[in-house]
The first five atom37 places (N, CA, C, CB, O) and aatype in JSON, in Angstrom:
{
  "aatype": [12, 18, 10, 8, 9, 7, 3, 3, 15, 4, 9, 1, 3, 15, 3, 19, 9, 7, 9, 13, 3, 10, 6, 19, 16, 16, 16, 12, 11, 16, 16, 7, 3, 13, 10, 8, 9, 15, 5, 6, 6, 7, 13, 16, 19, 15, 0, 19, 2, 1, 7, 6, 12, 14, 11, 15, 13, 9, 10, 0, 3, 16, 5, 7, 19, 15, 1, 19, 18, 9, 15, 14, 19, 15, 16, 0, 16, 10, 4, 11, 1, 13, 6, 0, 2, 11, 1, 11, 1, 9, 10, 1],
  "atom_mask": [
    [1, 1, 1, 1, 1],
    [1, 1, 1, 1, 1],
    [1, 1, 1, 1, 1],
    [1, 1, 1, 1, 1],
    [1, 1, 1, 1, 1],
    [1, 1, 1, 0, 1],
    [1, 1, 1, 1, 1],
    [1, 1, 1, 1, 1],
    [1, 1, 1, 1, 1],
    [1, 1, 1, 1, 1],
    [1, 1, 1, 1, 1],
    [1, 1, 1, 1, 1],
    [1, 1, 1, 1, 1],
    [1, 1, 1, 1, 1],
    [1, 1, 1, 1, 1],
    [1, 1, 1, 1, 1],
    [1, 1, 1, 1, 1],
    [1, 1, 1, 0, 1],
    [1, 1, 1, 1, 1],
    [1, 1, 1, 1, 1],
    [1, 1, 1, 1, 1],
    [1, 1, 1, 1, 1],
    [1, 1, 1, 1, 1],
    [1, 1, 1, 1, 1],
    [1, 1, 1, 1, 1],
    [1, 1, 1, 1, 1],
    [1, 1, 1, 1, 1],
    [1, 1, 1, 1, 1],
    [1, 1, 1, 1, 1],
    [1, 1, 1, 1, 1],
    [1, 1, 1, 1, 1],
    [1, 1, 1, 0, 1],
    [1, 1, 1, 1, 1],
    [1, 1, 1, 1, 1],
    [1, 1, 1, 1, 1],
    [1, 1, 1, 1, 1],
    [1, 1, 1, 1, 1],
    [1, 1, 1, 1, 1],
    [1, 1, 1, 1, 1],
    [1, 1, 1, 1, 1],
    [1, 1, 1, 1, 1],
    [1, 1, 1, 0, 1],
    [1, 1, 1, 1, 1],
    [1, 1, 1, 1, 1],
    [1, 1, 1, 1, 1],
    [1, 1, 1, 1, 1],
    [1, 1, 1, 1, 1],
    [1, 1, 1, 1, 1],
    [1, 1, 1, 1, 1],
    [1, 1, 1, 1, 1],
    [1, 1, 1, 0, 1],
    [1, 1, 1, 1, 1],
    [1, 1, 1, 1, 1],
    [1, 1, 1, 1, 1],
    [1, 1, 1, 1, 1],
    [1, 1, 1, 1, 1],
    [1, 1, 1, 1, 1],
    [1, 1, 1, 1, 1],
    [1, 1, 1, 1, 1],
    [1, 1, 1, 1, 1],
    [1, 1, 1, 1, 1],
    [1, 1, 1, 1, 1],
    [1, 1, 1, 1, 1],
    [1, 1, 1, 0, 1],
    [1, 1, 1, 1, 1],
    [1, 1, 1, 1, 1],
    [1, 1, 1, 1, 1],
    [1, 1, 1, 1, 1],
    [1, 1, 1, 1, 1],
    [1, 1, 1, 1, 1],
    [1, 1, 1, 1, 1],
    [1, 1, 1, 1, 1],
    [1, 1, 1, 1, 1],
    [1, 1, 1, 1, 1],
    [1, 1, 1, 1, 1],
    [1, 1, 1, 1, 1],
    [1, 1, 1, 1, 1],
    [1, 1, 1, 1, 1],
    [1, 1, 1, 1, 1],
    [1, 1, 1, 1, 1],
    [1, 1, 1, 1, 1],
    [1, 1, 1, 1, 1],
    [1, 1, 1, 1, 1],
    [1, 1, 1, 1, 1],
    [1, 1, 1, 1, 1],
    [1, 1, 1, 1, 1],
    [1, 1, 1, 1, 1],
    [1, 1, 1, 1, 1],
    [1, 1, 1, 1, 1],
    [1, 1, 1, 1, 1],
    [1, 1, 1, 1, 1],
    [1, 1, 1, 1, 1]
  ],
  "atom_positions": [
    [[1.27, 17.84, -0.26], [-0.09, 17.38, -0.12], [-0.08, 16.04, 0.62], [-0.77, 17.26, -1.5], [0.95, 15.38, 0.76]],
    [[-1.25, 15.67, 1.07], [-1.37, 14.46, 1.86], [-2.22, 13.41, 1.14], [-1.97, 14.77, 3.23], [-3.11, 13.74, 0.36]],
    [[-1.91, 12.17, 1.44], [-2.62, 11.04, 0.86], [-3.4, 10.35, 1.98], [-1.63, 10.04, 0.17], [-2.81, 9.86, 2.94]],
    [[-4.74, 10.33, 1.86], [-5.58, 9.66, 2.85], [-5.48, 8.16, 2.61], [-7.06, 10.16, 2.78], [-5.77, 7.68, 1.52]],
    [[-5.08, 7.42, 3.66], [-4.86, 5.98, 3.5], [-5.85, 5.14, 4.29], [-3.45, 5.62, 3.91], [-5.75, 3.91, 4.3]],
    [[-6.81, 5.78, 4.97], [-7.81, 5.04, 5.74], [-7.74, 5.37, 7.22], [0.0, 0.0, 0.0], [-6.71, 5.82, 7.71]],
    [[-8.85, 5.14, 7.92], [-8.94, 5.32, 9.37], [-8.42, 6.68, 9.82], [-8.18, 4.22, 10.07], [-7.65, 6.76, 10.78]],
    [[-8.83, 7.73, 9.15], [-8.39, 9.08, 9.5], [-6.88, 9.24, 9.47], [-8.91, 9.45, 10.88], [-6.34, 10.11, 10.16]],
    [[-6.19, 8.43, 8.7], [-4.74, 8.5, 8.59], [-4.32, 9.06, 7.25], [-4.12, 7.12, 8.8], [-4.87, 8.7, 6.21]],
    [[-3.36, 9.95, 7.29], [-2.81, 10.55, 6.08], [-1.3, 10.55, 6.16], [-3.35, 12.0, 5.88], [-0.72, 10.61, 7.25]],
    [[-0.66, 10.47, 5.01], [0.78, 10.6, 4.94], [1.11, 11.58, 3.82], [1.47, 9.2, 4.7], [0.32, 11.76, 2.89]],
    [[2.26, 12.2, 3.9], [2.67, 13.11, 2.84], [2.9, 12.32, 1.57], [3.96, 13.89, 3.24], [3.59, 11.3, 1.58]],
    [[2.32, 12.78, 0.48], [2.5, 12.05, -0.76], [3.95, 12.09, -1.24], [1.58, 12.61, -1.84], [4.38, 11.21, -1.99]],
    [[4.71, 13.09, -0.83], [6.12, 13.17, -1.21], [6.97, 12.13, -0.48], [6.66, 14.58, -0.92], [8.1, 11.86, -0.88]],
    [[6.43, 11.54, 0.59], [7.14, 10.49, 1.34], [6.92, 9.1, 0.76], [6.71, 10.52, 2.79], [7.62, 8.16, 1.13]],
    [[5.95, 8.96, -0.13], [5.57, 7.64, -0.66], [6.66, 7.11, -1.6], [4.23, 7.73, -1.41], [7.08, 7.78, -2.53]],
    [[7.09, 5.9, -1.31], [8.04, 5.19, -2.17], [7.29, 4.25, -3.1], [9.08, 4.41, -1.32], [7.62, 4.14, -4.28]],
    [[6.28, 3.56, -2.56], [5.51, 2.63, -3.37], [4.2, 2.25, -2.71], [0.0, 0.0, 0.0], [4.05, 2.3, -1.49]],
    [[3.26, 1.86, -3.56], [1.94, 1.4, -3.12], [1.76, -0.01, -3.66], [0.77, 2.37, -3.61], [1.91, -0.25, -4.86]],
    [[1.45, -0.95, -2.77], [1.45, -2.36, -3.15], [0.15, -3.05, -2.74], [2.64, -3.08, -2.52], [-0.42, -2.75, -1.69]],
    [[-0.3, -3.97, -3.56], [-1.49, -4.77, -3.3], [-1.11, -5.93, -2.39], [-2.13, -5.28, -4.63], [-0.24, -6.73, -2.73]],
    [[-1.75, -6.02, -1.24], [-1.42, -7.08, -0.28], [-1.71, -8.48, -0.83], [-2.18, -6.88, 1.0], [-0.92, -9.4, -0.62]],
    [[-2.82, -8.64, -1.51], [-3.2, -9.96, -2.01], [-2.18, -10.49, -3.01], [-4.59, -9.91, -2.66], [-1.84, -11.67, -3.0]],
    [[-1.7, -9.61, -3.87], [-0.75, -10.02, -4.91], [0.65, -10.21, -4.34], [-0.72, -8.98, -6.04], [1.3, -11.22, -4.62]],
    [[1.11, -9.24, -3.56], [2.51, -9.27, -3.12], [2.81, -10.26, -2.0], [2.91, -7.91, -2.67], [3.93, -10.75, -1.91]],
    [[1.82, -10.56, -1.17], [2.11, -11.47, -0.06], [2.22, -12.92, -0.5], [1.03, -11.34, 0.99], [2.58, -13.78, 0.3]],
    [[1.93, -13.2, -1.75], [2.15, -14.56, -2.25], [3.63, -14.8, -2.51], [1.34, -14.8, -3.54], [4.06, -15.94, -2.66]],
    [[4.42, -13.72, -2.56], [5.86, -13.85, -2.75], [6.53, -13.94, -1.38], [6.43, -12.64, -3.56], [6.25, -13.15, -0.48]],
    [[7.41, -14.9, -1.23], [8.06, -15.13, 0.06], [8.84, -13.91, 0.53], [8.99, -16.32, -0.03], [8.78, -13.56, 1.71]],
    [[9.55, -13.26, -0.37], [10.37, -12.11, 0.04], [9.51, -10.97, 0.59], [11.19, -11.6, -1.14], [9.89, -10.32, 1.56]],
    [[8.36, -10.73, -0.02], [7.48, -9.66, 0.47], [6.89, -10.05, 1.81], [6.36, -9.36, -0.54], [6.8, -9.22, 2.72]],
    [[6.48, -11.29, 1.94], [5.96, -11.77, 3.23], [7.0, -11.63, 4.32], [0.0, 0.0, 0.0], [6.68, -11.19, 5.43]],
    [[8.24, -12.0, 4.02], [9.33, -11.86, 4.98], [9.55, -10.39, 5.34], [10.62, -12.47, 4.43], [9.74, -10.05, 6.51]],
    [[9.54, -9.52, 4.32], [9.73, -8.09, 4.54], [8.65, -7.54, 5.47], [9.71, -7.34, 3.2], [8.97, -6.81, 6.42]],
    [[7.39, -7.87, 5.22], [6.3, -7.37, 6.06], [6.4, -7.9, 7.49], [4.95, -7.76, 5.46], [6.14, -7.18, 8.46]],
    [[6.77, -9.17, 7.61], [6.92, -9.78, 8.93], [8.03, -9.09, 9.73], [7.22, -11.3, 8.8], [7.85, -8.76, 10.9]],
    [[9.17, -8.86, 9.09], [10.3, -8.22, 9.77], [9.97, -6.77, 10.12], [11.56, -8.27, 8.88], [10.31, -6.29, 11.2]],
    [[9.32, -6.06, 9.19], [8.98, -4.66, 9.48], [8.02, -4.56, 10.66], [8.35, -3.99, 8.23], [8.09, -3.61, 11.44]],
    [[7.13, -5.53, 10.79], [6.21, -5.54, 11.92], [6.95, -5.85, 13.22], [5.08, -6.55, 11.7], [6.74, -5.2, 14.24]],
    [[7.83, -6.84, 13.18], [8.61, -7.21, 14.37], [9.47, -6.05, 14.86], [9.49, -8.41, 14.07], [9.64, -5.87, 16.06]],
    [[10.02, -5.28, 13.92], [10.94, -4.2, 14.28], [10.23, -2.87, 14.53], [11.96, -4.02, 13.18], [10.88, -1.86, 14.79]],
    [[8.9, -2.86, 14.46], [8.13, -1.69, 14.81], [8.02, -0.62, 13.73], [0.0, 0.0, 0.0], [7.75, 0.54, 14.03]],
    [[8.22, -1.0, 12.47], [8.12, -0.05, 11.37], [6.76, -0.07, 10.68], [9.19, -0.33, 10.35], [6.53, 0.67, 9.73]],
    [[5.85, -0.9, 11.17], [4.53, -1.03, 10.55], [3.5, -0.2, 11.32], [4.1, -2.52, 10.5], [3.44, -0.23, 12.55]],
    [[2.69, 0.54, 10.55], [1.62, 1.35, 11.11], [0.33, 0.89, 10.45], [1.88, 2.9, 10.9], [0.25, 0.83, 9.22]],
    [[-0.67, 0.58, 11.25], [-1.94, 0.12, 10.69], [-2.95, 1.26, 10.62], [-2.51, -1.03, 11.54], [-3.15, 2.0, 11.58]],
    [[-3.57, 1.39, 9.46], [-4.66, 2.35, 9.26], [-5.97, 1.59, 9.04], [-4.37, 3.3, 8.05], [-6.9, 2.09, 8.41]],
    [[-6.02, 0.38, 9.57], [-7.17, -0.5, 9.37], [-7.98, -0.57, 10.67], [-6.72, -1.93, 8.93], [-7.44, -0.89, 11.73]],
    [[-9.26, -0.27, 10.57], [-10.16, -0.39, 11.72], [-10.51, -1.85, 11.95], [-11.45, 0.43, 11.5], [-10.39, -2.69, 11.06]],
    [[-10.93, -2.14, 13.15], [-11.37, -3.5, 13.49], [-12.53, -3.88, 12.56], [-11.81, -3.6, 14.99], [-13.45, -3.08, 12.36]],
    [[-12.49, -5.05, 12.02], [-13.54, -5.52, 11.13], [-13.26, -5.25, 9.66], [0.0, 0.0, 0.0], [-13.91, -5.82, 8.79]],
    [[-12.29, -4.38, 9.37], [-11.92, -4.1, 7.97], [-10.82, -5.05, 7.53], [-11.47, -2.63, 7.8], [-10.02, -5.52, 8.35]],
    [[-10.78, -5.32, 6.26], [-9.72, -6.15, 5.7], [-8.63, -5.26, 5.11], [-10.28, -7.11, 4.62], [-8.94, -4.33, 4.37]],
    [[-7.37, -5.53, 5.43], [-6.31, -4.77, 4.79], [-6.22, -5.14, 3.31], [-4.95, -5.01, 5.5], [-6.3, -6.32, 2.97]],
    [[-6.05, -4.15, 2.45], [-5.99, -4.4, 1.02], [-4.66, -4.01, 0.4], [-7.08, -3.65, 0.33], [-4.28, -4.53, -0.65]],
    [[-3.95, -3.1, 1.05], [-2.72, -2.61, 0.45], [-1.73, -2.21, 1.53], [-3.0, -1.42, -0.48], [-2.07, -2.11, 2.71]],
    [[-0.5, -1.99, 1.1], [0.46, -1.37, 2.01], [1.25, -0.33, 1.24], [1.4, -2.43, 2.63], [1.49, -0.45, 0.04]],
    [[1.64, 0.7, 1.97], [2.37, 1.81, 1.4], [3.73, 1.87, 2.07], [1.59, 3.16, 1.57], [3.82, 1.9, 3.3]],
    [[4.77, 1.88, 1.29], [6.12, 2.04, 1.8], [6.45, 3.51, 1.7], [7.16, 1.15, 1.02], [6.37, 4.1, 0.62]],
    [[6.83, 4.12, 2.82], [7.12, 5.55, 2.85], [8.39, 5.82, 3.64], [5.94, 6.33, 3.45], [8.76, 5.05, 4.53]],
    [[9.04, 6.9, 3.3], [10.24, 7.35, 4.0], [9.98, 8.75, 4.53], [11.5, 7.32, 3.06], [9.89, 9.71, 3.77]],
    [[9.87, 8.85, 5.84], [9.6, 10.13, 6.48], [10.82, 10.55, 7.27], [8.35, 10.04, 7.39], [11.16, 9.95, 8.29]],
    [[11.47, 11.59, 6.8], [12.66, 12.13, 7.45], [13.7, 11.05, 7.73], [12.28, 12.82, 8.74], [14.27, 10.99, 8.82]],
    [[13.92, 10.19, 6.74], [14.94, 9.15, 6.86], [14.5, 7.89, 7.58], [0.0, 0.0, 0.0], [15.3, 6.97, 7.75]],
    [[13.24, 7.83, 8.01], [12.73, 6.65, 8.69], [11.72, 5.96, 7.79], [12.08, 7.02, 10.06], [10.73, 6.56, 7.38]],
    [[12.0, 4.7, 7.48], [11.09, 3.93, 6.62], [9.92, 3.41, 7.45], [11.83, 2.76, 5.93], [10.09, 2.97, 8.59]],
    [[8.74, 3.48, 6.86], [7.53, 2.98, 7.49], [6.72, 2.17, 6.48], [6.69, 4.14, 8.08], [6.75, 2.44, 5.28]],
    [[6.0, 1.18, 6.99], [5.08, 0.41, 6.17], [3.69, 0.67, 6.74], [5.44, -1.13, 6.16], [3.41, 0.32, 7.88]],
    [[2.84, 1.28, 5.94], [1.47, 1.6, 6.35], [0.53, 0.57, 5.75], [1.07, 3.05, 5.92], [0.47, 0.41, 4.53]],
    [[-0.21, -0.13, 6.6], [-1.19, -1.11, 6.16], [-2.52, -0.37, 6.01], [-1.31, -2.31, 7.17], [-2.96, 0.33, 6.92]],
    [[-3.17, -0.53, 4.84], [-4.36, 0.26, 4.53], [-5.53, -0.61, 4.07], [-4.03, 1.28, 3.46], [-5.33, -1.63, 3.41]],
    [[-6.76, -0.2, 4.43], [-7.94, -0.89, 3.94], [-8.37, -0.38, 2.56], [-9.08, -0.72, 4.92], [-9.34, -0.88, 1.98]],
    [[-7.65, 0.6, 2.03], [-7.99, 1.21, 0.75], [-7.26, 0.45, -0.37], [-7.6, 2.73, 0.73], [-6.1, 0.08, -0.22]],
    [[-7.95, 0.2, -1.47], [-7.36, -0.55, -2.58], [-6.21, 0.24, -3.22], [-8.42, -0.88, -3.63], [-6.15, 1.47, -3.13]],
    [[-5.32, -0.48, -3.86], [-4.2, 0.18, -4.55], [-4.71, 1.08, -5.67], [-3.23, -0.87, -5.13], [-4.14, 2.15, -5.91]],
    [[-5.77, 0.69, -6.35], [-6.32, 1.51, -7.43], [-6.78, 2.86, -6.89], [-7.5, 0.78, -8.12], [-6.49, 3.9, -7.49]],
    [[-7.49, 2.86, -5.78], [-7.97, 4.11, -5.18], [-6.81, 4.95, -4.68], [-8.94, 3.81, -4.04], [-6.79, 6.16, -4.91]],
    [[-5.84, 4.33, -4.01], [-4.68, 5.08, -3.52], [-3.91, 5.71, -4.68], [-3.76, 4.16, -2.71], [-3.48, 6.86, -4.59]],
    [[-3.75, 4.97, -5.75], [-3.03, 5.51, -6.92], [-3.79, 6.67, -7.55], [-2.81, 4.41, -7.96], [-3.18, 7.65, -7.97]],
    [[-5.12, 6.58, -7.61], [-5.93, 7.68, -8.14], [-5.77, 8.92, -7.27], [-7.41, 7.27, -8.22], [-5.64, 10.03, -7.79]],
    [[-5.79, 8.74, -5.97], [-5.61, 9.87, -5.05], [-4.22, 10.48, -5.21], [-5.83, 9.42, -3.59], [-4.06, 11.7, -5.22]],
    [[-3.23, 9.63, -5.35], [-1.85, 10.08, -5.51], [-1.7, 10.89, -6.8], [-0.88, 8.87, -5.51], [-1.09, 11.96, -6.8]],
    [[-2.25, 10.38, -7.89], [-2.18, 11.07, -9.18], [-2.95, 12.39, -9.14], [-2.74, 10.18, -10.3], [-2.5, 13.38, -9.73]],
    [[-4.09, 12.42, -8.46], [-4.86, 13.66, -8.34], [-4.05, 14.72, -7.6], [-6.2, 13.4, -7.62], [-4.1, 15.9, -7.95]],
    [[-3.33, 14.3, -6.57], [-2.46, 15.24, -5.84], [-1.37, 15.77, -6.75], [-1.85, 14.56, -4.61], [-1.04, 16.96, -6.69]],
    [[-0.8, 14.91, -7.58], [0.26, 15.35, -8.51], [-0.29, 16.39, -9.48], [0.84, 14.14, -9.29], [0.36, 17.39, -9.75]],
    [[-1.49, 16.15, -10.01], [-2.1, 17.1, -10.95], [-2.37, 18.44, -10.28], [-3.41, 16.52, -11.52], [-2.13, 19.49, -10.87]],
    [[-2.86, 18.4, -9.05], [-3.13, 19.64, -8.3], [-1.83, 20.43, -8.1], [-3.79, 19.33, -6.94], [-1.82, 21.66, -8.19]],
    [[-0.75, 19.72, -7.81], [0.53, 20.37, -7.57], [1.04, 21.04, -8.85], [1.56, 19.36, -7.04], [1.62, 22.13, -8.8]],
    [[0.84, 20.39, -9.98], [1.29, 20.94, -11.27], [0.49, 22.18, -11.64], [1.16, 19.88, -12.38], [1.05, 23.14, -12.18]],
    [[-0.8, 22.17, -11.35], [-1.66, 23.3, -11.71], [-1.41, 24.53, -10.85], [-3.1, 22.89, -11.59], [-1.8, 25.63, -11.23]],
    [[-0.79, 24.38, -9.74], [-0.53, 25.53, -8.85], [0.58, 26.38, -9.35], [-0.21, 25.08, -7.46], [0.91, 27.39, -8.72]]
  ]
}
């Protein structure tokens, strides 16, 4: 199943490693450094439209390639979507 992360962007929920709140995590130097390096090295993908504020980032591994997806969707909403996908998968 897929997880909608904003701006018509979706990723496979099975590729998700973690969902993180930008406001909380960027106050830590290590996370800030990680995001900066991932952007410099081309591993960051933005799902944020112009004028929107990024609220979260999703760390995912797609076929052995790590990506950081910047999203305008809150971590609470992303987690709810992720859990709903898990429930749907169990019911099948």
